[in-house]
C-alpha positions as CSV (number, residue, x, y, z in Angstrom):
1,X,122.5,113.0,79.4
2,X,121.1,116.0,78.9
3,X,121.5,116.7,75.1
4,X,120.0,113.4,74.7
5,X,116.7,114.2,76.6
6,X,116.4,118.1,74.5
7,X,116.3,116.0,71.2
8,X,113.2,113.5,73.4
9,X,111.5,116.8,74.1
10,X,111.6,117.7,70.5
11,X,110.1,114.7,69.3
12,X,107.1,115.7,72.1
13,X,106.7,118.7,70.8
14,X,106.9,118.3,67.3
15,X,104.7,114.5,67.3
16,X,102.3,115.4,70.2
17,X,102.9,111.6,71.1
18,X,105.1,109.7,73.3
19,X,109.1,109.4,72.7
20,X,110.9,105.5,72.8
21,X,114.2,105.2,71.2
22,X,115.0,101.8,68.8
23,X,117.8,100.6,67.2
24,X,118.0,99.7,63.1
25,X,121.5,98.9,62.5
26,X,120.7,97.2,59.5
27,X,119.0,99.9,57.6
28,X,122.3,102.2,58.7
29,X,120.7,103.9,62.3
30,X,122.5,102.3,65.0
31,X,119.9,104.8,67.6
32,X,116.9,106.7,66.1
33,X,114.2,108.3,68.0
34,X,111.3,107.8,67.6
35,X,107.4,108.3,68.6
36,X,103.5,106.1,69.0
37,X,101.5,107.9,66.7
38,X,103.7,108.2,63.7
39,X,106.2,104.2,64.2
40,X,103.9,102.4,66.5
41,X,105.5,99.0,65.1
42,X,108.7,98.0,63.9
43,X,107.2,98.5,60.0
44,X,106.1,101.7,60.6
45,X,109.8,102.5,61.8
46,X,110.9,100.8,58.6
47,X,109.3,102.8,56.1
48,X,110.1,106.3,58.3
49,X,113.0,105.6,57.6
50,X,113.1,104.3,53.7
51,X,111.1,107.7,53.9
52,X,113.6,110.0,55.7
53,X,116.4,108.8,55.3
54,X,119.2,108.0,58.0
55,X,119.5,111.6,58.8
56,X,115.8,111.7,60.2
57,X,113.0,114.8,60.1
58,X,115.2,117.5,59.1
59,X,113.4,119.6,60.8
60,X,114.3,118.2,64.3
61,X,117.8,117.1,62.9
62,X,118.4,121.5,61.7
63,X,116.1,122.1,65.8
64,X,119.1,119.7,67.9
65,X,122.0,121.1,65.4
66,X,120.5,125.3,66.9
67,X,120.7,123.6,70.5
68,X,124.3,122.9,70.0
69,X,123.9,119.4,70.2
70,X,126.9,118.2,67.7
71,X,125.8,114.9,66.7
72,X,121.9,114.6,67.2
73,X,120.3,111.6,67.1
74,X,117.9,111.4,64.2
75,X,114.9,111.7,64.8
76,X,111.5,110.5,62.8
77,X,108.2,112.4,62.9
78,X,106.0,114.3,59.7
79,X,105.8,117.0,61.5
80,X,107.0,119.1,59.4
81,X,105.1,118.2,56.6
82,X,102.4,118.4,58.3
83,X,103.4,121.8,59.5
84,X,103.5,122.5,55.3
85,X,100.1,121.6,54.7
86,X,98.7,122.9,57.8
87,X,98.8,126.8,55.7
88,X,95.8,126.5,53.6
89,X,98.0,128.2,50.5
90,X,99.3,124.7,50.1
91,X,96.5,122.9,49.5
92,X,97.1,121.1,46.5
93,X,101.0,121.3,46.4
94,X,103.1,119.1,45.9
95,X,106.5,118.8,48.1
96,X,109.5,116.9,49.3
97,X,111.2,117.0,53.1
98,X,114.0,114.8,53.1
99,X,113.3,111.7,50.7
100,X,109.6,112.5,52.1
101,X,107.0,113.3,48.6
102,X,104.2,113.9,49.3
103,X,101.1,116.1,48.3
104,X,98.5,118.2,50.7
105,X,94.6,117.3,50.7
106,X,92.5,119.0,53.3
107,X,95.6,120.0,55.4
108,X,97.0,116.5,56.1
109,X,99.9,114.9,53.8
110,X,99.8,112.1,51.8
111,X,102.7,110.7,50.3
112,X,102.9,109.9,46.6
113,X,106.6,108.3,46.7
114,X,107.8,106.0,49.5
115,X,112.0,106.7,48.4
116,X,112.4,109.2,46.0
117,X,111.3,112.7,45.1
118,X,110.6,114.1,41.7
119,X,113.6,113.1,39.2
120,X,116.4,114.7,38.1
121,X,118.6,115.1,36.2
122,X,117.9,112.1,33.4
123,X,114.8,111.3,34.2
124,X,113.7,114.7,34.3
125,X,112.6,115.8,30.5
126,X,111.1,112.4,30.5
127,X,109.3,113.3,33.4
128,X,107.5,116.4,31.8
129,X,107.5,115.2,28.5
130,X,105.4,112.1,30.2
131,X,103.0,113.4,32.6
132,X,99.6,113.1,31.9
133,X,98.2,116.8,31.6
134,X,94.8,116.3,30.8
135,X,91.8,117.3,30.9
136,X,92.7,120.9,31.5
137,X,89.4,122.9,31.2
138,X,90.8,126.1,31.8
139,X,93.3,127.9,33.7
140,X,92.7,129.8,36.9
141,X,95.2,132.1,38.0
142,X,98.1,130.3,39.3
143,X,98.5,129.2,36.0
144,X,98.2,132.8,34.8
145,X,100.9,133.9,36.9
146,X,103.8,130.5,35.9
147,X,103.0,132.2,32.3
148,X,103.5,135.2,32.8
149,X,106.9,134.3,33.9
150,X,107.2,132.4,30.7
151,X,106.3,134.7,28.9
152,X,108.7,137.5,30.4
153,X,111.5,135.3,29.6
154,X,110.6,134.3,26.3
155,X,110.3,138.0,25.2
156,X,113.9,138.3,26.7
157,X,115.2,135.8,24.7
158,X,116.1,134.1,28.4
159,X,114.3,130.4,27.0
160,X,115.0,127.4,29.3
161,X,112.8,124.8,27.0
162,X,113.7,122.3,29.4
163,X,112.6,124.8,32.3
164,X,109.3,126.3,30.8
165,X,107.9,122.5,29.1
166,X,105.8,122.6,32.2
167,X,103.8,125.7,31.4
168,X,103.9,125.3,27.6
169,X,102.5,121.7,27.4
170,X,100.2,123.1,30.1
171,X,98.8,124.9,27.2
172,X,98.8,122.7,24.8
173,X,96.7,120.3,27.4
174,X,93.7,123.0,27.0
175,X,93.4,122.6,23.6
176,X,94.2,118.9,24.1
177,X,91.1,118.3,26.2
178,X,88.7,119.1,23.8
179,X,91.2,117.6,20.4
180,X,91.1,114.1,22.3
181,X,87.2,114.0,24.0
182,X,85.8,115.6,20.0
183,X,87.8,112.2,18.2
184,X,87.0,110.2,21.1
185,X,83.3,110.8,21.4
186,X,82.0,112.5,18.4
187,X,84.7,111.1,15.7
188,X,85.2,113.7,13.3
189,X,87.2,114.5,9.7
190,X,90.4,116.3,10.8
191,X,88.9,119.3,9.1
192,X,86.2,119.0,10.7
193,X,87.8,118.9,14.8
194,X,89.6,121.6,14.0
195,X,87.3,123.9,12.9
196,X,85.3,123.3,15.3
197,X,87.4,124.0,17.2
198,X,87.8,127.1,16.2
199,X,84.6,127.9,16.2
200,X,84.0,127.1,20.1
201,X,87.5,130.1,20.2
202,X,85.2,132.4,18.0
203,X,82.2,131.8,20.4
204,X,84.3,132.4,23.3
205,X,85.3,135.9,22.9
206,X,82.3,137.2,22.9
207,X,80.4,134.6,25.6
208,X,83.2,135.8,28.1
209,X,81.3,138.5,28.5
210,X,79.1,136.5,30.9
211,X,81.8,133.9,32.0
212,X,81.7,130.9,30.1
213,X,85.1,130.0,28.9
214,X,86.2,127.6,25.7
215,X,85.0,124.2,27.9
216,X,81.6,125.2,29.2
217,X,80.9,126.2,25.6
218,X,82.8,122.2,24.3
219,X,81.1,120.1,27.2
220,X,77.0,122.4,26.0
221,X,77.9,121.5,22.6
222,X,79.0,117.5,22.9
223,X,76.1,117.5,25.2
224,X,73.9,118.1,22.7
225,X,75.3,116.1,19.6
226,X,75.8,113.1,21.6
227,X,71.5,113.7,22.3
228,X,71.0,114.6,18.9
229,X,72.9,111.3,17.8
230,X,73.9,112.5,15.0
231,X,76.7,115.2,13.4
232,X,75.2,118.0,13.3
233,X,77.2,121.4,12.4
234,X,75.6,123.7,15.6
235,X,76.5,127.2,14.9
236,X,78.1,128.3,17.7
237,X,76.1,131.4,18.0
238,X,73.1,128.3,19.2
239,X,76.1,127.1,21.3
240,X,76.8,130.0,23.4
241,X,73.0,130.9,23.7
242,X,72.6,126.9,24.6
243,X,75.6,127.3,27.0
244,X,74.3,130.9,29.0
245,X,71.2,129.6,29.2
246,X,72.7,126.0,31.2
247,X,73.8,128.8,33.4
248,X,71.1,131.2,33.8
249,X,68.2,129.0,33.8
250,X,67.6,126.0,36.0
251,X,66.2,123.5,34.8
252,X,67.4,124.1,31.3
253,X,69.4,121.3,29.7
254,X,71.0,121.5,26.3
255,X,71.1,118.2,25.4
256,X,67.7,117.4,26.3
257,X,66.4,119.8,24.4
258,X,68.6,119.6,21.0
259,X,67.3,116.4,21.1
260,X,63.7,117.8,21.3
261,X,63.5,120.0,19.2
262,X,65.7,118.1,16.7
263,X,62.7,115.1,17.4
264,X,59.9,117.4,15.8
265,X,61.7,118.6,12.9
266,X,63.1,121.8,14.2
267,X,66.3,123.1,13.1
268,X,68.5,124.4,16.3
269,X,69.6,128.0,14.8
270,X,65.4,128.7,14.7
271,X,64.9,126.8,17.7
272,X,67.3,128.0,20.7
273,X,68.0,131.1,18.4
274,X,71.2,133.3,19.6
275,X,72.4,134.5,23.2
276,X,71.3,138.6,22.6
277,X,72.7,141.9,24.9
278,X,69.0,143.9,23.6
279,X,65.4,142.3,24.1
280,X,66.0,139.0,22.4
281,X,65.7,136.7,19.4
282,X,62.0,136.6,19.6
283,X,61.6,134.1,16.4
284,X,62.8,131.0,18.5
285,X,60.9,128.5,20.2
286,X,62.8,128.8,23.1
287,X,62.0,132.2,23.3
288,X,58.1,131.4,23.1
289,X,59.0,128.2,25.3
290,X,60.9,131.1,27.7
291,X,58.1,133.7,28.2
292,X,55.1,131.3,28.6
293,X,56.3,130.2,32.0
294,X,56.7,133.8,32.5
295,X,54.1,134.9,31.7
296,X,52.2,131.9,33.5
297,X,53.9,132.8,36.6
298,X,55.6,129.2,37.3
299,X,58.0,128.2,38.8
300,X,61.0,128.0,35.5
301,X,63.0,125.1,36.5
302,X,60.2,122.6,36.7
303,X,57.9,123.8,33.8
304,X,61.5,123.3,32.0
305,X,62.1,120.1,32.8
306,X,58.2,119.8,31.4
307,X,58.3,121.2,28.8
308,X,62.0,119.3,27.1
309,X,59.8,116.3,28.5
310,X,56.8,116.7,26.4
311,X,57.7,118.8,23.1
312,X,57.5,115.5,21.6
313,X,53.3,115.9,21.7
314,X,53.8,118.4,18.7
315,X,54.6,115.4,16.4
316,X,51.3,113.5,17.5
317,X,48.3,115.5,18.6
318,X,48.1,119.7,17.1
319,X,48.5,122.3,18.6
320,X,47.2,125.7,17.5
321,X,49.7,128.0,18.2
322,X,52.4,124.4,18.0
323,X,55.3,125.3,20.5
324,X,53.9,127.6,22.0
325,X,50.7,126.6,22.2
326,X,52.1,123.3,24.3
327,X,54.6,125.2,26.2
328,X,50.3,126.9,27.5
329,X,49.4,123.7,28.4
330,X,52.6,122.6,30.3
331,X,52.4,126.5,31.8
332,X,48.8,126.3,33.0
333,X,48.7,122.6,33.8
334,X,51.4,123.4,36.5
335,X,50.2,126.2,37.3
336,X,45.9,124.1,37.7
337,X,48.0,120.8,38.6
338,X,46.4,119.3,35.2
339,X,49.6,116.7,33.8
340,X,50.4,117.1,30.3
341,X,49.9,112.8,30.3
342,X,45.8,112.8,31.4
343,X,44.7,115.5,28.7
344,X,46.6,113.5,25.9
345,X,46.0,109.9,27.2
346,X,42.3,111.6,27.4
347,X,42.3,112.8,23.3
348,X,43.3,110.1,22.5
349,X,40.8,108.0,23.4
350,X,38.1,110.3,21.0
351,X,40.9,109.9,18.1
352,X,37.9,106.6,17.4
353,X,34.2,107.9,17.2
354,X,32.9,105.2,19.5
355,X,35.6,106.3,21.7
356,X,34.2,109.7,21.6
357,X,30.1,109.1,21.6
358,X,30.8,107.1,24.5
359,X,32.8,109.8,26.7
360,X,30.3,112.3,25.5
361,X,27.0,110.2,26.9
362,X,28.4,109.7,29.8
363,X,29.4,113.1,30.8
364,X,25.4,113.6,30.2
365,X,24.4,111.2,32.8
366,X,26.5,112.3,35.1
367,X,25.4,116.2,34.9
368,X,26.8,119.4,35.8
369,X,28.5,122.5,33.6
370,X,30.6,119.4,31.6
371,X,30.4,122.1,28.2
372,X,32.6,120.6,25.4
373,X,33.1,117.8,27.4
374,X,29.1,116.7,26.5
375,X,30.1,117.1,22.8
376,X,31.2,114.2,20.5
377,X,32.4,115.9,17.7
378,X,33.7,118.2,19.7
379,X,36.1,116.0,21.7
380,X,36.7,114.4,18.0
381,X,38.3,117.9,16.4
382,X,40.4,118.9,19.7
383,X,41.9,116.0,20.5
384,X,43.1,116.0,16.7
385,X,43.5,119.6,15.8
386,X,43.5,121.8,19.3
387,X,45.0,120.3,22.2
388,X,45.1,122.9,24.4
389,X,41.2,123.7,23.9
390,X,40.4,120.4,25.3
391,X,43.0,121.3,28.3
392,X,40.7,124.2,28.4
393,X,37.4,122.0,28.3
394,X,38.3,119.6,31.7
395,X,39.4,122.7,33.9
396,X,36.2,124.2,32.5
397,X,33.9,121.5,33.7
398,X,36.8,121.1,36.9
399,X,35.9,124.7,38.3
400,X,31.9,124.3,37.7
401,X,31.7,122.3,40.5
402,X,33.5,124.1,42.7
403,X,31.4,127.8,45.1
404,X,33.5,129.7,47.0
405,X,32.2,130.1,50.7
406,X,31.8,133.9,52.6
407,X,31.4,132.8,55.6
408,X,34.8,130.1,55.7
409,X,36.7,132.8,53.2
410,X,37.6,129.7,50.9
411,X,36.7,127.6,48.1
412,X,34.3,123.6,48.8
413,X,33.0,121.4,46.7
414,X,29.3,120.6,48.0
415,X,28.6,116.9,48.2
416,X,26.6,116.5,44.9
417,X,29.6,117.9,43.4
418,X,32.0,115.5,45.0
419,X,29.5,113.0,43.3
420,X,29.8,114.1,40.3
421,X,33.4,115.1,40.0
422,X,33.7,111.8,41.7
423,X,32.5,109.7,37.7
424,X,33.8,112.2,36.1
425,X,37.6,111.4,37.2
426,X,36.3,107.9,36.9
427,X,35.1,108.4,33.4
428,X,38.9,110.8,32.6
429,X,40.9,108.1,33.7
430,X,42.4,110.1,36.5
431,X,42.1,109.7,40.4
432,X,39.4,111.6,42.1
433,X,41.6,113.5,44.4
434,X,43.9,115.4,41.9
435,X,40.7,116.1,40.0
436,X,39.6,117.5,43.0
437,X,42.6,119.5,43.6
438,X,42.9,120.9,40.2
439,X,39.3,121.9,40.3
440,X,39.5,124.3,43.2
441,X,42.9,125.2,42.1
442,X,40.8,126.1,38.6
443,X,38.3,127.7,40.5
444,X,40.4,130.2,42.2
445,X,41.9,131.4,38.5
446,X,37.8,131.9,37.3
447,X,37.6,134.6,40.0
448,X,40.8,136.2,39.3
449,X,39.2,136.7,35.6
450,X,36.0,137.3,37.0
451,X,38.1,140.7,38.8
452,X,39.7,141.7,36.5
453,X,36.8,141.6,33.2
454,X,36.2,145.5,34.1
455,X,40.0,146.6,33.5
456,X,41.1,148.5,30.5
457,X,44.0,146.8,28.2
458,X,44.8,144.1,30.3
459,X,45.3,140.7,27.9
460,X,44.5,137.4,29.3
461,X,48.5,136.3,29.7
462,X,48.7,139.5,32.2
463,X,45.6,137.7,33.5
464,X,46.8,134.5,34.1
465,X,50.0,135.5,35.4
466,X,48.2,137.6,38.2
467,X,45.9,134.4,38.8
468,X,49.6,132.5,39.2
469,X,50.1,135.1,42.2
470,X,46.5,135.8,43.9
471,X,45.7,134.7,47.8
472,X,42.8,134.9,49.2
473,X,42.9,138.3,51.3
474,X,40.3,138.3,54.5
475,X,37.8,140.3,53.0
476,X,37.1,137.4,49.8
477,X,39.2,139.7,47.0
478,X,41.4,138.2,45.6
479,X,45.0,140.1,46.1
480,X,48.8,139.9,44.8
481,X,51.8,141.6,46.0
482,X,52.9,144.8,44.8
483,X,56.7,145.0,45.6
484,X,57.1,148.9,44.7
485,X,54.3,149.7,47.7
486,X,55.3,147.0,49.7
487,X,51.3,146.0,50.0
488,X,49.1,143.3,49.1
489,X,46.4,144.9,46.4
490,X,43.3,143.3,44.9
491,X,43.3,142.8,42.2
492,X,40.8,144.6,40.6
493,X,42.6,147.5,42.1
494,X,45.2,147.0,40.0
495,X,46.8,150.0,37.6
496,X,48.4,149.4,34.2
497,X,52.0,150.5,35.8
498,X,51.5,147.8,38.6
499,X,50.6,145.3,36.4
500,X,54.0,145.9,34.7
501,X,55.2,145.6,37.7
502,X,55.2,142.4,38.6
503,X,56.0,141.1,34.1
504,X,58.8,139.4,33.4
505,X,58.9,140.0,29.6
506,X,60.9,141.6,27.0
507,X,64.0,140.9,29.1
508,X,67.3,140.0,27.5
509,X,69.6,137.1,27.9
510,X,72.0,139.4,29.1
511,X,69.6,141.6,32.0
512,X,68.8,138.9,33.6
513,X,72.5,137.2,33.3
514,X,72.9,140.7,35.7
515,X,70.8,139.6,38.3
516,X,72.7,137.4,38.7
517,X,75.9,138.9,39.1
518,X,78.3,138.0,42.1
519,X,81.5,139.4,43.1
520,X,83.1,136.4,41.6
521,X,81.5,136.0,38.4
522,X,82.9,139.9,37.4
523,X,86.3,138.3,38.7
524,X,85.8,135.1,36.2
525,X,84.9,137.1,32.7
526,X,87.9,138.5,32.9
527,X,89.6,134.8,33.8
528,X,87.4,133.4,30.4
529,X,88.7,136.2,28.3
530,X,92.3,135.2,29.2
531,X,91.4,131.3,28.9
532,X,89.8,132.5,25.2
533,X,92.8,134.6,24.5
534,X,95.1,131.1,24.9
535,X,93.6,128.6,23.2
536,X,93.4,131.0,20.1
537,X,97.7,131.8,20.6
538,X,97.3,127.8,21.1
539,X,95.6,127.1,17.9
540,X,97.6,129.4,16.0
541,X,100.9,127.8,17.7
542,X,100.0,124.8,15.7
543,X,99.7,126.6,11.7
544,X,101.9,124.7,9.7
545,X,101.7,126.7,6.0
546,X,100.3,124.6,3.2
547,X,99.1,121.7,5.3
548,X,96.0,119.9,3.7
549,X,93.1,118.5,5.7
550,X,94.6,115.4,6.5
551,X,98.0,117.3,7.7
552,X,96.1,119.1,9.7
553,X,97.5,118.7,13.8
554,X,98.0,120.8,16.8
555,X,101.4,121.8,18.1
556,X,100.7,119.0,20.6
557,X,100.6,116.5,18.0
558,X,103.9,118.2,16.1
559,X,105.2,117.8,19.3
560,X,104.6,114.4,19.8
561,X,105.5,113.6,16.8
562,X,108.5,114.9,17.2
563,X,110.0,114.2,20.1
564,X,112.1,111.5,21.0
565,X,113.0,109.9,24.5
566,X,114.4,106.8,24.2
567,X,117.5,105.3,21.5
568,X,116.8,102.4,19.2
569,X,119.7,100.9,21.9
570,X,118.0,101.6,24.8
571,X,114.0,100.1,23.3
572,X,116.3,97.1,22.4
573,X,117.2,96.3,25.7
574,X,113.4,97.2,27.2
575,X,111.8,94.6,24.4
576,X,114.4,91.6,25.4
577,X,113.3,92.4,28.8
578,X,116.8,93.8,29.8
579,X,115.5,97.0,32.8
580,X,118.4,97.0,34.7
581,X,120.9,97.4,31.4
582,X,118.1,99.6,30.2
583,X,117.6,101.9,33.6
584,X,121.8,102.4,33.5
585,X,122.5,102.6,29.9
586,X,119.4,106.0,30.2
587,X,121.1,107.2,32.8
588,X,124.9,107.2,31.2
589,X,122.6,108.5,27.4
590,X,119.9,110.6,28.6
591,X,117.7,112.1,26.1
592,X,120.0,114.9,25.2
593,X,118.5,118.3,26.3
594,X,114.3,118.4,24.5
595,X,115.6,117.4,20.9
596,X,116.4,118.9,17.7
597,X,113.0,118.3,15.8
598,X,111.2,118.8,19.6
599,X,112.9,122.2,19.9
600,X,112.3,123.4,16.1
601,X,109.0,122.4,16.6
602,X,108.2,123.7,20.4
603,X,110.3,127.5,18.7
604,X,107.9,127.2,15.4
605,X,104.9,127.2,17.3
606,X,105.8,129.6,19.6
607,X,106.5,131.8,16.4
608,X,103.2,130.9,15.1
609,X,101.6,132.4,18.6
610,X,103.3,135.9,18.2
611,X,105.6,134.4,21.0
612,X,109.0,135.4,19.2
613,X,109.8,136.7,16.3
614,X,111.6,135.5,13.0
615,X,114.7,136.5,14.2
616,X,114.2,135.4,17.7
617,X,118.3,134.6,17.6
618,X,117.1,131.8,20.3
619,X,119.7,128.7,20.5
620,X,118.8,125.2,20.2
621,X,119.4,124.0,24.1
622,X,122.3,121.0,23.1
623,X,122.1,121.4,18.9
624,X,125.3,119.0,18.7
625,X,126.2,117.2,21.8
626,X,127.8,113.7,20.8
627,X,129.4,111.2,24.4
628,X,131.3,108.5,24.1
629,X,128.9,105.0,23.7
630,X,126.2,107.2,22.0
631,X,124.7,105.8,19.0
632,X,125.3,107.3,15.4
633,X,123.5,111.2,14.4
634,X,122.1,111.1,10.8
635,X,123.1,114.2,8.7
636,X,120.7,114.7,5.5
637,X,123.0,114.6,2.6
638,X,125.7,118.0,2.3
639,X,124.5,119.3,5.8
640,X,127.3,121.0,7.6
641,X,128.5,119.8,10.9
642,X,129.9,122.5,13.0
643,X,131.3,121.3,16.9
644,X,133.0,122.7,19.5
645,X,133.2,126.4,21.6
646,X,134.8,129.5,20.0
647,X,134.5,128.6,16.5
648,X,135.0,132.7,15.3
649,X,138.7,132.1,16.9
650,X,137.6,135.1,19.7
651,X,137.2,137.4,16.8
652,X,134.2,138.5,17.9
653,X,132.9,138.1,14.2
654,X,133.3,135.0,12.4
655,X,133.6,137.0,9.2
656,X,137.1,138.3,10.7
657,X,138.0,134.5,9.8
658,X,137.4,135.6,6.4
659,X,141.3,137.8,6.1
660,X,143.0,134.9,7.1
661,X,141.3,132.4,4.3
662,X,144.5,132.1,2.5
663,X,146.0,130.8,5.5
664,X,143.5,128.2,6.1
665,X,143.6,127.5,2.1
666,X,146.6,125.1,1.5
667,X,148.1,123.4,-1.5
668,X,151.3,121.5,-1.5
669,X,153.4,122.7,-5.2
670,X,156.5,121.8,-6.9
671,X,158.7,118.4,-6.5
672,X,159.6,120.2,-3.0
673,X,156.4,119.6,-1.0
674,X,156.7,123.5,0.7
675,X,153.2,124.6,1.7
676,X,152.0,127.9,0.0
677,X,149.4,130.0,-0.2
678,X,146.7,129.2,-2.4
679,X,145.6,132.4,-3.5
680,X,141.4,132.5,-4.9
681,X,140.5,135.3,-6.9
682,X,139.3,136.0,-9.8
683,X,135.3,134.5,-11.0
684,X,133.2,131.1,-11.5
685,X,130.8,130.7,-14.5
686,X,128.0,128.7,-13.2
687,X,126.4,127.0,-16.7
688,X,122.8,125.4,-16.4
689,X,119.6,124.8,-18.0
690,X,120.3,127.9,-20.7
691,X,121.5,130.5,-18.3
692,X,124.5,130.9,-16.4
693,X,125.8,133.2,-14.1
694,X,129.2,135.0,-13.4
695,X,129.7,134.8,-9.5
696,X,132.9,136.6,-8.0
697,X,134.9,134.4,-5.7
698,X,135.8,137.3,-3.0
699,X,133.0,138.1,-2.4
700,X,131.4,134.5,-2.6
701,X,133.6,133.9,0.5
702,X,132.3,136.6,2.2
703,X,129.3,135.3,2.6
704,X,130.5,131.9,4.2
705,X,129.8,131.1,7.6
706,X,133.2,129.3,8.8
707,X,132.2,125.7,8.5
708,X,131.3,126.8,5.1
709,X,135.0,127.7,4.9
710,X,136.1,124.9,6.7
711,X,135.0,122.8,4.4
712,X,135.4,124.6,1.4
713,X,139.3,124.0,2.4
714,X,139.6,120.7,2.5
715,X,137.1,120.0,-0.8
716,X,140.1,122.8,-2.9
717,X,142.9,120.7,-0.8
718,X,141.8,117.5,-1.7
719,X,141.3,118.3,-5.1
720,X,144.9,119.8,-6.0
721,X,147.1,117.4,-3.8
């Protein structure tokens, strides 16, 4: 009775729930201990018995034995699985306890199979080969540890191809992920496909210093290709810079920018350029856009989204500075609250002379400092050739309606100006609120420009930057904060050094990346480098000497072609629907190891990778196995078949058997039928195609293997009988 109480106590401690006993002789458990948390009803008890078997939870069983209970009553709880999964390092791991096969997710076990663990024996090879391993975006440190152990074994010549199959196939899946994705989503010729993979691998060598992996490069390449909608050749250096900008510049969308540049007739080389360690490629449109946003001091994430949306306007309107002029308009509009859509829709009216004349006349009636907006010919010119000039005209007119109230220390709009602004807004197709907001911001910008007009060597671009940062001080002066002195400075007192401190121009891609560097990022640089190295090695593994463009294939493809998991007889059983017969046949006649062709493919691939030498001396596993009932084994003509073990006769050197060749090769002579040695001496003359050669027989025999000798023995015996 005391021992029984011990087991109830174990169940309670492990499960944290109230234990009870139940009887299931129909399942091989005459009596068992359960708990109300894991087994609250009949079906859950049945599930637990199927899960753990007739002995119950192995942890409960072991504890009972340690407490002196000779024949423990089977106990059923998930305590062992939960204890394993409670260890953070085990999250994501698969594990089998008893017959319970589970995976740890978030600290809890989740069953994978109800009654069996991982495949063993006959099904082990098939399970490894059939496991889905894509997508595999890259390697992590755990993968590297497994590869390190595999590489050590390979270097030492201790290669078990089945045992190393998981590591090998996981490596191949790195290339498979990209290869299959390109084939499915983009579609390329065989030559283009592998050429693209090789270019991405090469780009990965240099992009690793930014912790950008080949998979990230491919995602960038794919995004650009899909958005453009055509299979352009995108130079790897362009892909590299686009991936870097995607990583370091919020709001940059590589696919959308590629499509926008393609729409306005730019090549991606001149539009995006390449990533640089130095100042950067100043001749690219992308660099002009980025620098413009930083010149105007606007929020870059919003700015990049606005630019890519409006780039297509280059085709429909005139910009004096091209893409840079458009970027300036977007930046100024973002800073002052004047949307590009407002300016472009107004310009549409001015393409028609009648529309330009009507608008100019209306502005003259409204009055105020309308400037160029009252000139119809100027309006038509700006609509077709200088959209940025039209934006400036709107901005100046709105700013003129605002004055600075020194008593209140703020910008205000007088009652009379409000009426004018309201009429202007109606004429422009804007809301009055939006135009009034824009007017105040434009007046603040104008004030900064006015206060800085007497400073030497300050460009308009510098003034744009400072105006975006400036705010009204207590004394009515526009001020900006200078980081180095940690104080606000009036804009009309800024020194050249202080202005330089506020600027972000001429910084390289590398310098902006370094602003965002972290410890984890540094570690990922090394990981990206290793990932690229493995990919290049895998690509070499698929090299086929003399293969044409259409015959090019990855090592994974070659392995798939050479792999034979099922025999013809097994396939016939499946076709007939005889699964019971198939399973019995498969268990009795499993795949003979990894298979000669598949094994040789792997060894050739490892040799191409440089992991083993041409004279590696690695024996293909299970090279020659015949079992009763197996399908016939096919051989090529003139193949020499060896079987058995200890073929050298225990002499340690196969050539030693040549000394006994006279004893191996015999014939029958004379009438008495006595067996006598057949002495092989002299020379053989070989003739053909107008040439001849003389061969010393003894030297020839010295070069033959034991299998050759056996075959020669039979041929000579048959020939002389």
